C-alpha positions as CSV (number, residue, x, y, z in Angstrom):
1,X,-45.2,-58.9,-76.4
2,X,-45.8,-60.8,-73.2
3,X,-47.2,-57.8,-71.4
4,X,-50.2,-57.7,-73.8
5,X,-53.6,-58.1,-72.0
6,X,-56.6,-60.0,-73.3
7,X,-58.0,-56.6,-74.2
8,X,-55.0,-55.7,-76.3
9,X,-55.1,-59.0,-78.1
10,X,-58.8,-58.6,-78.7
11,X,-58.3,-55.1,-80.0
12,X,-55.7,-56.3,-82.5
13,X,-57.8,-59.2,-83.7
14,X,-61.1,-57.3,-84.0
15,X,-59.4,-54.4,-85.8
16,X,-57.8,-56.9,-88.1
17,X,-61.2,-57.8,-89.5
18,X,-61.9,-54.2,-90.7
19,X,-61.9,-53.8,-94.5
20,X,-60.2,-50.3,-94.1
21,X,-62.8,-48.8,-96.5
22,X,-62.2,-45.6,-98.4
23,X,-64.8,-42.9,-97.3
24,X,-65.8,-45.4,-94.6
25,X,-69.6,-45.5,-94.1
26,X,-69.1,-46.1,-90.3
27,X,-67.6,-42.7,-89.8
28,X,-70.3,-41.0,-91.9
29,X,-73.0,-42.7,-90.0
30,X,-71.7,-41.8,-86.4
31,X,-74.1,-39.3,-84.9
32,X,-71.3,-38.1,-82.6
33,X,-68.7,-37.5,-85.3
34,X,-66.2,-40.1,-84.1
35,X,-63.8,-41.0,-86.9
36,X,-64.0,-44.8,-86.3
37,X,-62.2,-45.7,-89.5
38,X,-59.1,-43.7,-88.7
39,X,-59.0,-45.1,-85.1
40,X,-59.3,-48.7,-86.3
41,X,-56.7,-48.1,-89.0
42,X,-54.3,-46.8,-86.4
43,X,-54.8,-50.0,-84.4
44,X,-54.0,-52.0,-87.6
45,X,-50.8,-50.1,-88.1
46,X,-49.5,-50.6,-84.6
47,X,-50.3,-47.1,-83.5
48,X,-52.4,-47.8,-80.5
49,X,-51.4,-44.7,-78.6
50,X,-52.4,-42.6,-81.6
51,X,-55.7,-44.4,-81.8
52,X,-56.5,-43.8,-78.1
53,X,-55.6,-40.1,-78.5
54,X,-58.4,-39.6,-81.1
55,X,-61.1,-40.8,-78.8
56,X,-63.2,-38.1,-77.1
57,X,-62.8,-37.8,-73.3
58,X,-66.3,-39.0,-72.8
59,X,-67.0,-41.9,-75.2
60,X,-70.7,-41.9,-76.3
61,X,-70.3,-45.4,-77.6
62,X,-70.8,-46.8,-74.1
63,X,-74.4,-45.5,-74.1
64,X,-75.2,-45.5,-77.8
65,X,-78.0,-47.9,-78.6
66,X,-78.5,-47.1,-82.3
67,X,-75.3,-48.8,-83.5
68,X,-75.6,-46.9,-86.7
69,X,-71.9,-47.4,-87.4
70,X,-72.3,-51.2,-87.5
71,X,-75.6,-51.0,-89.4
72,X,-73.8,-49.7,-92.4
73,X,-70.5,-51.6,-92.0
74,X,-69.7,-53.2,-95.3
75,X,-68.2,-56.2,-93.5
76,X,-71.7,-57.5,-92.7
77,X,-72.1,-58.3,-96.4
78,X,-69.5,-61.0,-95.9
79,X,-70.5,-62.3,-92.5
80,X,-70.9,-59.8,-89.6
81,X,-70.0,-56.2,-89.0
82,X,-66.8,-55.1,-87.3
83,X,-67.6,-54.7,-83.6
84,X,-66.8,-51.0,-83.7
85,X,-68.5,-50.2,-80.4
86,X,-66.6,-52.9,-78.5
87,X,-63.3,-51.8,-80.1
88,X,-63.7,-48.2,-79.1
89,X,-64.9,-49.0,-75.6
90,X,-62.0,-51.3,-75.0
91,X,-59.6,-48.7,-76.4
92,X,-61.1,-46.0,-74.1
93,X,-59.4,-47.7,-71.1
94,X,-56.0,-46.8,-72.5
95,X,-54.5,-43.6,-71.2
96,X,-53.8,-40.8,-73.7
97,X,-50.3,-40.1,-74.7
98,X,-48.8,-36.6,-75.0
99,X,-47.5,-36.2,-78.5
100,X,-44.1,-34.4,-77.9
101,X,-42.2,-32.2,-80.3
102,X,-39.9,-34.7,-82.0
103,X,-37.8,-33.9,-85.0
104,X,-38.4,-36.4,-87.8
105,X,-36.2,-34.6,-90.3
106,X,-32.9,-36.1,-91.3
107,X,-30.1,-35.5,-93.8
108,X,-29.7,-38.4,-96.2
109,X,-26.9,-38.4,-98.7
110,X,-26.3,-34.7,-97.9
111,X,-30.0,-34.0,-98.9
112,X,-32.3,-32.6,-96.1
113,X,-35.5,-34.7,-95.8
114,X,-38.5,-33.5,-93.8
115,X,-39.0,-37.1,-92.7
116,X,-37.4,-40.4,-93.8
117,X,-40.5,-41.9,-95.3
118,X,-40.2,-42.3,-99.1
119,X,-42.2,-44.2,-101.7
120,X,-40.0,-46.7,-103.4
121,X,-39.3,-47.1,-107.1
122,X,-42.4,-48.8,-108.4
123,X,-46.0,-48.3,-109.5
124,X,-46.8,-46.4,-106.4
125,X,-44.8,-43.4,-107.7
126,X,-45.1,-43.5,-111.4
127,X,-46.6,-40.2,-112.6
128,X,-47.1,-36.6,-111.4
129,X,-50.7,-37.0,-110.0
130,X,-49.8,-40.0,-107.8
131,X,-46.7,-38.5,-106.3
132,X,-48.3,-35.1,-105.8
133,X,-51.1,-36.8,-103.8
134,X,-48.6,-38.7,-101.7
135,X,-46.6,-35.5,-101.0
136,X,-49.8,-33.7,-99.9
137,X,-50.5,-36.5,-97.5
138,X,-47.0,-36.2,-95.8
139,X,-44.5,-38.4,-97.6
140,X,-41.1,-37.0,-97.4
141,X,-39.9,-38.1,-100.9
142,X,-40.2,-40.5,-103.7
143,X,-37.9,-42.8,-105.6
144,X,-39.7,-42.5,-108.9
145,X,-40.5,-45.6,-110.9
146,X,-37.4,-46.7,-112.9
147,X,-37.0,-44.9,-116.2
148,X,-34.9,-45.9,-119.2
149,X,-34.5,-45.1,-122.8
150,X,-37.1,-47.7,-123.8
151,X,-40.7,-48.4,-122.9
152,X,-41.3,-52.1,-122.1
153,X,-44.2,-54.2,-123.3
154,X,-46.0,-55.3,-120.2
155,X,-48.2,-58.4,-119.5
156,X,-51.6,-58.8,-117.9
157,X,-52.0,-59.7,-115.1
158,X,-48.7,-58.8,-113.6
159,X,-49.4,-59.2,-109.8
160,X,-50.1,-62.1,-107.5
161,X,-50.1,-62.6,-103.8
162,X,-49.5,-65.2,-101.1
163,X,-51.8,-65.6,-98.1
164,X,-51.8,-67.6,-94.9
165,X,-54.9,-68.5,-92.9
166,X,-56.8,-65.2,-92.4
167,X,-53.8,-63.0,-93.5
168,X,-54.5,-62.2,-97.3
169,X,-51.3,-60.5,-98.1
170,X,-48.3,-62.2,-96.5
171,X,-46.3,-61.8,-99.7
172,X,-46.6,-60.2,-103.1
173,X,-45.2,-61.1,-106.5
174,X,-44.9,-58.8,-109.5
175,X,-43.5,-59.3,-113.0
176,X,-43.8,-55.6,-113.9
177,X,-40.8,-53.9,-115.5
178,X,-39.7,-50.3,-115.6
179,X,-41.9,-47.2,-116.4
180,X,-44.4,-47.4,-119.2
181,X,-44.1,-43.7,-119.8
182,X,-41.7,-42.3,-122.4
183,X,-38.4,-40.8,-121.2
184,X,-39.6,-37.2,-122.0
185,X,-42.9,-37.7,-120.1
186,X,-41.0,-38.9,-117.0
187,X,-38.5,-36.0,-117.2
188,X,-41.5,-33.6,-117.4
189,X,-42.9,-35.2,-114.3
190,X,-39.6,-34.5,-112.5
191,X,-39.5,-30.9,-113.5
192,X,-43.2,-30.3,-112.5
193,X,-42.8,-32.1,-109.1
194,X,-39.7,-30.2,-108.2
195,X,-41.4,-26.9,-109.2
196,X,-44.5,-27.5,-107.1
197,X,-42.9,-29.3,-104.2
198,X,-39.4,-27.8,-103.7
199,X,-39.2,-29.1,-100.2
200,X,-39.8,-32.8,-101.1
201,X,-37.0,-35.1,-102.2
202,X,-37.1,-36.6,-105.7
203,X,-35.0,-39.6,-106.4
204,X,-34.7,-40.6,-110.0
205,X,-34.3,-44.3,-110.5
206,X,-32.6,-45.1,-113.8
207,X,-31.7,-48.2,-115.8
208,X,-29.4,-48.1,-118.8
209,X,-28.5,-50.9,-121.3
210,X,-24.8,-49.8,-121.7
211,X,-22.4,-47.3,-120.2
212,X,-23.5,-44.6,-122.7
213,X,-27.1,-44.9,-121.7
214,X,-26.3,-44.8,-118.0
215,X,-24.4,-41.5,-118.5
216,X,-27.1,-40.0,-120.7
217,X,-29.9,-40.8,-118.3
218,X,-27.8,-39.5,-115.4
219,X,-27.3,-36.2,-117.2
220,X,-31.0,-35.8,-118.3
221,X,-32.4,-36.4,-114.8
222,X,-29.8,-34.1,-113.3
223,X,-31.0,-31.3,-115.7
224,X,-34.6,-32.1,-114.8
225,X,-33.9,-31.0,-111.2
226,X,-33.9,-34.3,-109.2
227,X,-32.1,-34.5,-105.9
228,X,-30.6,-38.0,-105.9
229,X,-30.0,-40.6,-108.6
230,X,-30.8,-44.3,-107.8
231,X,-29.2,-46.9,-110.1
232,X,-31.5,-49.9,-110.5
233,X,-28.9,-52.7,-110.5
234,X,-31.4,-55.2,-109.1
235,X,-34.8,-55.7,-110.9
236,X,-35.2,-59.5,-110.9
237,X,-37.5,-59.9,-113.9
238,X,-36.5,-57.8,-116.9
239,X,-37.4,-59.3,-120.2
240,X,-34.0,-58.5,-121.7
241,X,-30.8,-60.1,-120.5
242,X,-28.1,-57.9,-119.0
243,X,-30.4,-55.6,-117.1
244,X,-31.5,-55.4,-113.4
245,X,-30.3,-58.1,-111.1
246,X,-28.0,-59.4,-113.8
247,X,-26.0,-56.3,-113.2
248,X,-26.3,-56.3,-109.4
249,X,-24.8,-59.8,-109.3
250,X,-21.7,-58.7,-111.2
251,X,-19.4,-56.3,-109.2
252,X,-17.5,-55.4,-112.3
253,X,-20.7,-54.2,-114.1
254,X,-21.8,-52.4,-110.9
255,X,-18.5,-50.6,-110.8
256,X,-18.5,-49.7,-114.6
257,X,-22.1,-48.4,-114.6
258,X,-21.7,-46.5,-111.3
259,X,-18.7,-44.7,-112.9
260,X,-20.8,-44.1,-116.0
261,X,-23.5,-42.4,-114.0
262,X,-20.9,-40.4,-112.2
263,X,-19.8,-38.9,-115.5
264,X,-23.2,-37.3,-116.1
265,X,-24.0,-35.8,-112.7
266,X,-22.8,-34.0,-109.6
267,X,-25.7,-35.4,-107.5
268,X,-25.5,-38.1,-104.8
269,X,-25.8,-41.6,-106.4
270,X,-27.6,-44.6,-104.7
271,X,-26.8,-48.1,-105.9
272,X,-29.9,-50.3,-105.5
273,X,-28.8,-53.8,-104.5
274,X,-30.3,-57.2,-105.4
275,X,-30.8,-59.8,-102.7
276,X,-30.5,-62.6,-105.2
277,X,-26.9,-63.4,-104.3
278,X,-25.0,-64.7,-101.2
279,X,-23.1,-61.5,-100.2
280,X,-24.6,-58.1,-100.9
281,X,-21.4,-56.4,-99.5
282,X,-19.3,-57.4,-102.6
283,X,-21.3,-55.4,-105.2
284,X,-22.1,-52.7,-102.6
285,X,-18.4,-52.1,-102.0
286,X,-17.8,-52.1,-105.8
287,X,-20.5,-49.4,-106.1
288,X,-19.1,-47.2,-103.3
289,X,-15.5,-47.4,-104.6
290,X,-16.8,-46.4,-108.0
291,X,-18.4,-43.3,-106.7
292,X,-21.8,-44.2,-105.2
293,X,-22.6,-42.1,-102.2
294,X,-25.1,-44.6,-100.7
295,X,-26.9,-47.9,-101.0
296,X,-30.6,-48.8,-101.4
297,X,-31.6,-52.3,-100.3
298,X,-33.3,-54.6,-100.8
299,X,-35.0,-54.9,-104.1
300,X,-37.5,-57.8,-104.6
301,X,-36.5,-61.5,-104.3
302,X,-36.7,-63.9,-107.3
303,X,-39.7,-66.1,-106.8
304,X,-42.2,-68.5,-108.1
305,X,-45.4,-67.7,-106.1
306,X,-47.6,-70.8,-106.4
307,X,-48.9,-73.6,-108.5
308,X,-52.6,-73.9,-109.3
309,X,-53.3,-77.6,-108.7
310,X,-56.2,-77.6,-111.2
311,X,-54.4,-76.1,-114.1
312,X,-50.7,-76.5,-112.9
313,X,-50.2,-72.9,-114.0
314,X,-48.4,-70.4,-111.7
315,X,-49.2,-66.8,-111.0
316,X,-49.5,-64.2,-112.3
317,X,-51.2,-66.4,-114.9
318,X,-50.6,-65.0,-118.4
319,X,-52.5,-67.3,-120.7
320,X,-51.4,-70.3,-118.6
321,X,-47.8,-69.2,-118.3
322,X,-45.8,-67.0,-116.0
323,X,-42.2,-66.1,-115.3
324,X,-39.9,-65.7,-112.3
325,X,-40.8,-62.5,-110.6
326,X,-40.0,-60.3,-107.7
327,X,-41.3,-61.2,-104.1
328,X,-42.0,-58.4,-101.6
329,X,-44.2,-57.7,-98.6
330,X,-44.0,-58.3,-94.9
331,X,-42.5,-61.8,-95.4
332,X,-39.3,-60.4,-96.8
333,X,-38.5,-58.0,-93.9
334,X,-36.2,-60.3,-92.0
335,X,-34.2,-60.9,-95.2
336,X,-33.9,-57.2,-95.8
337,X,-32.8,-56.6,-92.2
338,X,-30.1,-59.3,-92.5
339,X,-28.6,-57.8,-95.7
340,X,-28.6,-54.3,-94.2
341,X,-27.0,-55.4,-90.9
342,X,-24.3,-57.3,-92.8
343,X,-23.4,-54.2,-94.8
344,X,-23.5,-51.8,-91.9
345,X,-21.0,-54.2,-90.1
346,X,-18.6,-54.2,-93.0
347,X,-15.6,-51.9,-92.4
348,X,-15.8,-50.6,-95.9
349,X,-19.5,-49.8,-95.7
350,X,-20.1,-48.8,-92.1
351,X,-20.3,-45.1,-92.8
352,X,-22.2,-45.5,-96.1
353,X,-25.8,-44.1,-96.0
354,X,-28.4,-46.8,-96.6
355,X,-32.0,-46.4,-97.8
356,X,-33.8,-49.5,-96.5
357,X,-36.8,-51.2,-97.9
358,X,-38.4,-54.6,-97.9
359,X,-41.6,-55.4,-95.9
360,X,-42.1,-52.0,-94.2
361,X,-45.8,-51.6,-93.3
362,X,-45.8,-49.6,-90.1
363,X,-43.8,-47.0,-88.1
364,X,-42.4,-50.0,-86.0
365,X,-41.0,-51.7,-89.2
366,X,-39.4,-48.4,-90.2
367,X,-37.9,-47.9,-86.8
368,X,-36.3,-51.3,-86.9
369,X,-34.6,-50.5,-90.2
370,X,-33.4,-47.2,-88.9
371,X,-32.1,-48.9,-85.7
372,X,-30.1,-51.1,-88.0
373,X,-28.4,-48.1,-89.6
374,X,-30.8,-46.9,-92.3
375,X,-31.2,-43.1,-92.5
376,X,-34.1,-43.3,-95.0
377,X,-36.8,-46.0,-95.8
378,X,-38.8,-46.8,-98.8
379,X,-42.3,-48.4,-99.1
380,X,-44.2,-50.0,-101.9
381,X,-46.2,-53.1,-101.2
382,X,-48.0,-51.7,-98.1
383,X,-49.1,-48.7,-100.2
384,X,-50.4,-51.0,-102.8
385,X,-52.5,-52.7,-100.2
386,X,-53.7,-49.8,-98.1
387,X,-52.9,-46.5,-99.9
388,X,-50.8,-43.5,-99.2
389,X,-52.8,-42.8,-96.0
390,X,-50.5,-45.2,-94.1
391,X,-48.1,-42.2,-93.8
392,X,-50.3,-40.7,-91.1
393,X,-49.8,-43.5,-88.7
394,X,-46.1,-43.8,-89.7
395,X,-45.5,-40.2,-88.7
396,X,-47.6,-40.2,-85.6
397,X,-46.5,-43.6,-84.4
398,X,-42.9,-42.7,-84.8
399,X,-43.3,-39.4,-83.0
400,X,-45.1,-41.1,-80.1
401,X,-42.5,-43.8,-79.8
402,X,-39.5,-41.4,-79.9
403,X,-41.1,-38.9,-77.5
404,X,-42.1,-41.6,-75.0
405,X,-38.6,-43.0,-75.0
406,X,-36.9,-39.7,-74.4
407,X,-35.5,-39.2,-78.0
408,X,-35.4,-35.7,-79.5
409,X,-34.8,-36.7,-83.0
410,X,-35.1,-39.7,-85.4
411,X,-31.4,-39.4,-85.8
412,X,-31.0,-40.6,-82.2
413,X,-31.9,-44.1,-83.0
414,X,-29.9,-44.6,-86.2
415,X,-27.8,-47.8,-85.8
416,X,-28.6,-48.3,-82.1
417,X,-29.5,-52.0,-82.7
418,X,-26.2,-52.9,-84.5
419,X,-24.1,-53.7,-81.4
420,X,-26.8,-56.2,-80.2
421,X,-26.2,-58.5,-83.3
422,X,-23.0,-60.4,-82.8
423,X,-21.3,-63.5,-84.3
424,X,-22.9,-66.8,-83.3
425,X,-19.7,-67.9,-81.6
426,X,-19.9,-64.9,-79.3
427,X,-23.4,-65.7,-77.9
428,X,-23.7,-66.9,-74.3
429,X,-23.9,-70.7,-74.5
430,X,-23.4,-71.4,-70.9
431,X,-26.8,-70.5,-69.6
432,X,-30.4,-71.4,-70.2
433,X,-33.5,-69.1,-70.1
434,X,-36.6,-71.0,-69.1
435,X,-40.0,-69.9,-70.2
436,X,-42.3,-68.4,-67.7
437,X,-46.0,-69.4,-67.7
438,X,-48.7,-66.9,-66.6
439,X,-51.6,-69.1,-65.3
440,X,-54.0,-66.2,-65.1
441,X,-53.6,-65.7,-68.9
442,X,-53.4,-69.3,-70.0
443,X,-56.5,-70.5,-71.9
444,X,-55.7,-74.2,-71.6
445,X,-55.8,-74.7,-75.4
446,X,-52.7,-76.9,-75.4
447,X,-51.0,-75.3,-78.4
448,X,-47.7,-75.0,-76.5
449,X,-47.9,-78.8,-75.6
450,X,-48.5,-79.8,-79.2
451,X,-45.6,-77.7,-80.5
452,X,-43.2,-78.7,-77.8
453,X,-44.0,-82.5,-78.1
454,X,-44.2,-82.7,-81.9
455,X,-41.7,-80.0,-82.8
456,X,-39.5,-79.5,-79.8
457,X,-38.1,-81.4,-76.9
458,X,-41.1,-83.0,-75.2
459,X,-40.7,-80.8,-72.2
460,X,-44.4,-80.0,-71.6
461,X,-47.3,-82.0,-70.6
462,X,-50.9,-80.7,-70.5
463,X,-52.8,-80.9,-67.2
464,X,-55.9,-83.1,-67.8
465,X,-58.1,-81.0,-65.6
466,X,-57.1,-77.4,-66.4
467,X,-55.5,-77.9,-69.8
468,X,-52.6,-75.8,-68.6
469,X,-49.0,-76.7,-69.3
470,X,-46.7,-78.5,-66.9
471,X,-43.0,-78.2,-67.6
472,X,-40.2,-80.7,-67.0
473,X,-37.2,-78.4,-66.6
474,X,-34.9,-81.4,-67.0
475,X,-36.1,-81.7,-70.6
476,X,-36.5,-78.0,-71.4
477,X,-33.7,-76.5,-73.5
478,X,-35.1,-73.0,-73.4
479,X,-35.9,-72.9,-77.1
480,X,-39.0,-70.8,-76.5
481,X,-41.1,-72.4,-79.3
482,X,-43.9,-72.4,-76.7
483,X,-43.6,-68.6,-76.4
484,X,-44.0,-68.2,-80.1
485,X,-47.1,-70.3,-80.6
486,X,-49.1,-69.2,-77.5
487,X,-52.2,-67.3,-78.8
488,X,-52.8,-65.6,-75.4
489,X,-49.3,-64.3,-74.9
490,X,-49.3,-66.2,-71.6
491,X,-45.7,-67.4,-71.9
492,X,-42.7,-65.1,-71.7
493,X,-39.0,-65.4,-71.0
494,X,-38.4,-66.3,-67.4
495,X,-35.3,-66.8,-65.3
496,X,-31.8,-67.5,-66.8
497,X,-29.5,-69.8,-65.0
498,X,-26.1,-71.4,-65.6
499,X,-26.5,-74.7,-67.5
500,X,-24.7,-76.6,-64.7
501,X,-27.4,-75.3,-62.3
502,X,-30.4,-76.5,-64.4
503,X,-32.8,-78.9,-62.7
504,X,-32.0,-82.6,-63.7
505,X,-34.2,-84.4,-66.1
506,X,-37.0,-86.3,-64.6
507,X,-39.3,-88.8,-66.2
508,X,-41.3,-89.9,-63.1
509,X,-42.5,-86.7,-61.4
510,X,-44.1,-83.8,-63.1
511,X,-42.4,-80.5,-62.1
512,X,-43.3,-77.0,-63.2
513,X,-41.8,-73.5,-63.3
514,X,-45.1,-72.1,-64.1
515,X,-45.7,-68.8,-62.3
């Protein structure tokens, strides 16, 4: 990220203030027909090249004096309108990127998928109309909301969220259970979807209460025409004991129920794993040895979201009470990647197909999961925030990335990141990488100094005149905390030298490797 310019940083921040309206008034108001809403949305979803490609060759915003787009911007009702004209003008300096013919299709669990982007088993895919809309917009498949032989009694409210500073949706908690539709209704949805969308992939997520139910459900969804069966061994908040993550934490039950599902179907079986345990490999191996063709990971993480310090209730607040629920969203992505990497490095699972999920919002998130060995990805929380329309930038962003890096197919990057993650003992511990400071970008804010002194190794001082950092290489251990906190991306990895060659510590004279 160190090669970002002030313009890039500004674009990201200004686009981040957009409300991402449906039927956006800014686009309707533009006298030149520029789709400002979709351009800004692309910026939000890390598809800057796609955003630039949608600009006209001659941008009228540079001369436009009416500013009609900002006059109708709904953000002005909160404080001030999104600076649409500035965003588009800054973006116009970016070169357009040729969208090359890249193949996003991939075979997953022997089933051909037009692309790897699926809706995950949740409220985002819980009836015919919803899934049909998603398919029309470009999603390659759906893991339909988990069905069972019973209809649960749900609570209200059932969702809550975690925010940080100006980010309103860092994490998300739900205490929702399986489908509220009857078994027959759900089976009819499967039949209708497969009839009207034969090229899309239908994954039936099922949950039984005993071996007989698992077999029965397996048989029924197979007869309804689905392509893959996903066994929900991992829901963290079922109201009845012995369901969901209670199963996923028990390799013996995972094995028994996988075998029961196998009795009722010839279809590929996915075992959906819970992250609420130390090692996911143990139940995953049990599932594969019992007949599962692939693994789906991760489901949500058991959580208590918050405490209201006025009422001391936690959310979602159901008449002053709540329960442990499932945590999802961008914040769980590193946890999901860890579990997936661990499974793909296990000799017994290395060739097992994995459907990855957990914090995927953009094409870049999806590419990271695929680079760690996933052949398919599933999305929920991002759809709940922004709608099915995120698929447009997922597809376009992925194609632009693959094409610009010389890849012909999405299959070309499956597992490419796995060799780069090695045991801690094998990391190079004989050298140090000093941070590099770009004085032309430095704002003189002192954030790096504060973090280094109060949370690091006191290797930075702040120049009293310029505010810029001055580094003592004798104290610097190369932790790069300064790189992480710099708001201007003015600090990046610099030279790496053997530790025996590092500059001795000095307390008397300020030295600097700023450059």
